[in-house]
N, C-alpha and C positions, 0 to 999 in steps of 0.2 A: 110157632113152627109153621103153621099153615100160611100165615102172612108172608113168611120168608120164602116158602115154596112158590107162592103166587108171584112174588117179585122176580124170582128166577125165571118162571115160565113167561112172564111178561117180557123180560129181556130177550129170552130165546125167540119168542114170537116176533119181537121187533127186529131182531137181527135177521130172522128168516125172511122178513119182508124186503130187506135191503139186498139180499143175495139172490132173489129171483129163483131161477130154475135150479140153482145149486143149494137151495135152502136146507135140504136134508143133510147134505154133506157138511154144511157149515154148522148146523145144529149139533151134529155128532162131535165136531171138533171143539165147539164151545162148551159142551156139556160138563167136561171136567173142570172148566174154569169156575163155574158157579157151585159145584158140588163140594160139600164140606170134606176136608182132608183129614184122615186119621193120622195120628202121630205116634203110633206104637213102634215103628221102625225108623231108623235114622234118615234115609233119603226121602221119606214120604212127604215131609213138610215142604219140599221143593217140587213136588210132583206136578203141580199146576204150571209153574214156570217151565219145567222140563218138557212137558207135553206140548205146550204152546210154541216154545222156541224150536223144539225139534220137528214139529209138524206144521202147525198153523202159520208160523212166521217164516218158514223155510221158503226161499225164493223159488224152489221147484214146485210149490203149491200154487196152481193157477188161480185158485179162489182168492188168494191174498190180494192180487192186483185188481180184483173186481169190487172189493169192499168200498163202500162209501166212506167219506171222512168221519161221519158220526160213529160208524162201527169201529173205525180205527181209534177214535177218541175213547170209545167205551173200553177197548183193550188197554189203552194207556191208563185210564182211571182205575180199572181193575188191577193193573200191575202195581199202581201206587198203593192200593188197598192191600195187595198181596205183600208188599214190602213191610207194612205195619204188622200184618198177620204173622209173617215169618219171624219177625223180631220177637213177637210175643211168644211164639211157639219155641223159639230157641231158649228164651229165658225160662219158660215153663219146663222144658226138657232138662235143663241143667239144675234148676233150683227145686222145682215142684214134682219131678217125676222120679221117684226112687227106683222105678223099674229099669231106668237107663243107668246102668252101673258105671260104664266107661264114659264119663263126661267128655274127656279129651277127644276120644275117638268120635263121639257124637258131633262135636264142633268141627273137627277136622274133615269128616266126611262131607258135611254140608258146605264147608269152605271150598273143598275141592270141586263139588258139583257146581257151585256158583261160578267159580273160575272157568270151568269148562263151558258153562252157558254163555258167559261173557265172550269167550273166545269164539264160540259158535256164531254169536251175533256179529262179532267183529269180521268174521269171514263172509257173512251174508252181505255186509256193506260193500264188498268189492265185486258183487255180482253186477254185470252190465245193465241188466233190466230193472235194477232197483231205482225207483223214481223218488222224487222229493218227499212225498207224503209217507212212503214206506221207510225212507231213511229217518224221517222224524219219529216214526214209531220205534225203529231200532234204537235211536239215540235215547228216547224217553225210557224204554225198558232197560237199556244198559245203565242208565243213571240210577234206576231203582235197584238193580243188582249191585252196582258199585256202592251205593249207600248201605246196602245190607252187608256187603263184605267189609266195608269200613266199620260198621257197627260191631261185627264179629271181632275184628282186630282190636277195637277200642274196649269193648265190653268183656271180651273173653281173651285178653292178651296172653294170659298164661297158657291157654290151650291153642292159640293160633299157630299154625304150622308155617314158619318162615322158610322152611326148606321146600315148600310147595312152589310150583311155578307161578309167577305173577301173571295176571291177565295181560293179554297183548296190548290193550289200550293203555294200561298203566306202564307197561314196559316202553311203549313208544313215546309216551309223554316224558318219561324219565330220560330216555335216550336223547330227546331234543334238548333238554336242559343240560345234559352232560356234554353234548356237542358244543354248545355255546361256551361252557367252561373250558373245554378242551382247546378251543382256539386261543383263549387267553393263556392257558398253560403253555402251549406250544410256542407262542410268541415270547413269553417270559424266559423259557428255557433256551431258545435260540439266541436271545439277546445277551445271555450271560456267558462270558468266556471262561468263567471259573468252574463251570459244570461240565463234567466229562460227556463228550458226545455220545458215548456208548450208553451211559445212564439215561440220557434223553431218549435214545432209541428204544430202550427197554420200557420206559413209561409209555411212549407212543404206541408201541406194539401191544401193550396190555390193553389200552383203551380201544384201540382199533379192533382187536379180537373180540372185545365185549360188544362193540357196536354192531358187528356183523353176525351175532348169535342168531342163527335161523330158528332155533327152537325156543327162543326167549330166555329168560333168566329167572331164578328163584328170587324170593323176597330178600333172602340173605345176600345173594350176589349183588342185587341192586343196592341194598343198604351199604354194602362194602364199598362199591365203586363211588357212590355218592359221598360217603364220609371221607374216603381217601382223597377224592378230588377237592372237597371243601377244605381239608386240612392242608393239602399242597398249596392251595391258593390263599391260605391265611397269611397274616402279616409275617414278612421276613423269611419265610420258609425257603423260597426259591432264590435267596441271596447266596446260599452256599450249598455245596454238595453234602457237607456234614449234616446240615439241618434236614435235607431231603432224606438221607439215610436214616436219620432218627425217626422220621415220620413213617418210613417203610418198615422199620422194625416195630414201631408202635402198632401198625396195622397187620403185622405178620404177613408181609408181602413175600410169600414163599414161591415165587416165580422161578422156573428153572433157569431162565436167562439171567435173572438177578443173582441167583446163587452162584452161577458160573462167574459172573462179574465180581462178586465178593471174594471168591476163591482166587481169582487172578490178582485182585488187589492185595490180598494177604501174601501171595507168592512174591509180588513185586516189592513189598515192604521187607521181606526177609532175604531176598536174593542179593541185596546190596550190602548185607552184613557179612563180616569176615568169617565168623566161626559159628559152629552149631549151638554153642551155649547162648550166644547173642540172638540167634534165630529163635531158639526156644523161649527166651525171655521176652522177645518182641511178640511172639504169638500169644503167650500167656497174658501179656499186658492188653493186647487187642481183645482177647476173650473176656477179661475182666471188665474192660470198658463196655463191651457189647452187652454183657449180662447185667450191667447196671442201668441199661436203657429201659424205659417204661414200655409195657405192652398192654394193649387193650384186650380184656377177656373176651373169649368167644368170637374173635375176629380173625379171619384167615382168607387168603385169596383162593387157595386150593384145599378143600376139605379132605381130599384123599391123600394128602402129603403131610409128612411131619412138619412141625412149625419151623419158621425161619431160624430161630435161635437154636433149636434142637439140631438142625442139619449143620449149621456153622460150627456149633460146639463139637459135634461128632468129627467134622473135618479137622478142626484144630487139634483135638485130642489124638487123632490118628497120625497127624503130621508130627506132633510133639513126640509121640511114641516112636515113630520112625527115626526122628533125629536123635532121640536118646539111645536107641538101638545102635545107630551108626556111631555115636559118641563112645558107647561101650565097646563096639568093635574096634574103633581106633585106639582106645586105651589098651585093649588086649594085644593089638599089633605092636604097640609101643613096648608093652611089657615083654612080649615074645622077643622083640628085637633086643631089648636090654638083656634078656637071658642069653640070647645067642652071642652077644658081643661082650658080656661081662667077664672080667678076669677076677676069679676068686683068690684072695690073698689071706695070709694068716695074721696080718697086721691090724692094729687098731687105728682109729682115725688120726691120732697124733703121730703115730709111727709112719703112716702113709705120707702125711705132710712132711715129716722129717726126711724121708727118702727123697721126695721131690726137691726139697730145698738143697739137700746135700748134693744131689745130682746136678742141679743148676749151678750151685756155687763152685763145684769142681770143674765146671766148663763142659759138662756132658752135652748141653744143647746151647751153643753160643748165641743163637738167635731168639731164644725164649727167655722169659722170666719164669720164676716158679709159679706165678699166678696164671700166666698164659698156658703153661704146661698143665696145670691143674684143670683149666677150662676144657682142655682137649682129652684129658684122661679120667677125671673124677667120676663122670657119669657111668663109665664102663668098669669101674672097680667095685667089688663087693667083698664083704667079709661075713663072718657067721652071724653078725647082728644086723647087717644092712645090705640092701641090694641097690647099688648105685649111690654115689655121693654128689652133693652139690659143691661147687667151688667155694662158696661162702662157708659151708660147714667145715671143710678141710682147713680153710684159713683160720677159722675160729679155733680149730683143734690145736693151733700153735700154742695157745695158752695152756694146753694140757700136757705139753712136752715136759717130762720129768726124767730124773736119772734112770728110772727103770726102762722108760721108752728108749733112751739113748743106748743103754746096755743091750737091749734086745736087738736094735739095729746094728750095733757094732758086732755082736756075735754072728748075726746073719751075714754081714759083709766079710767077716773073717772066714766063715765057711765058704763063701764065694771065692775068696783069694786062694784058699787051700784047694778048692776044686779046680780053679784055673791052673794052679801049679801042677796038678795031677794029669792034666790033659796032654797028650802027646802032640 
């Protein structure tokens, strides 16, 4: 223990010699770097990096720019040692420390702090007075922090929070790669006349909005855009609009503009159909086809919105419900019209047929046949058993004409003759 303290004191004295008149200020800043860190609470294992980046490495600290190269290298070396130390403490905290009950929170708190430290160094790099040697310090420490963050993601993948904002450096690197792929995508879409121009605009607007995110993006958002772009640029996908739609369903591309595009497409498919039954059948077929498409678990463009399939299914179900309601209304109107214009008679089907035939054969309607007369009257005739007849059913009733039917019609006609004779 004494030898360790001597080593720390030697380092502090050596650094004090380099800083001249500001040695006491520098010693105070460096003291936390060499002092052992307690690990009883979650943020403490990053306390050294946190203090140095927040204070010592801050461009507003005038001492920083007076440090000799050897002192800066000492900081870099110690940051590298801190990298290994933090890794060990993270493993110890999760595996060997029963006092830390919420392992997931323990990892995620340290993950969030590292990301904030990386963003802070990233902002420092844009300070005008930062020179080459300070920039080298920033890049070296950033690399150590990034390595630690990568270690957390790899070693504690089940605890790693992918809804956390990605570091600015990681976001910028990802954006540069996506921009290169976007140029390829744009050229491919523009050169294919089989792809709707509106769909091309929807994809373009999505990537453009992502590129200009001023607040950065979460890991999940970055992963989503990367995977979507890779899939769109894979073999044969951009050859047809159908294959593009399949990819967008696979990645749950629940973009408002894309949803509106799909609604208009479904409307277009049904508007050309003549009847409501055909429209309903078409919508249900499209719904079945859509629901059979594969989807990737836990992937979505907008986490705050229902899934793409859920929203399209809801729209189709509401549209089908509306069309069925209209169909029922139409049927009720037809039924009411039938009731309004139906003539109720006491005759059976065979007797109705016999009356029509006798009427035509007697010359009652010289321009009609009994069939054409039936076509004009049968649907508006009802009896106690049936409301409205079809022409075909009354024609078939001719086979049921029997002596009883004939006698019934003859008695009816005789009563008509007697009534006519009684009229003044």
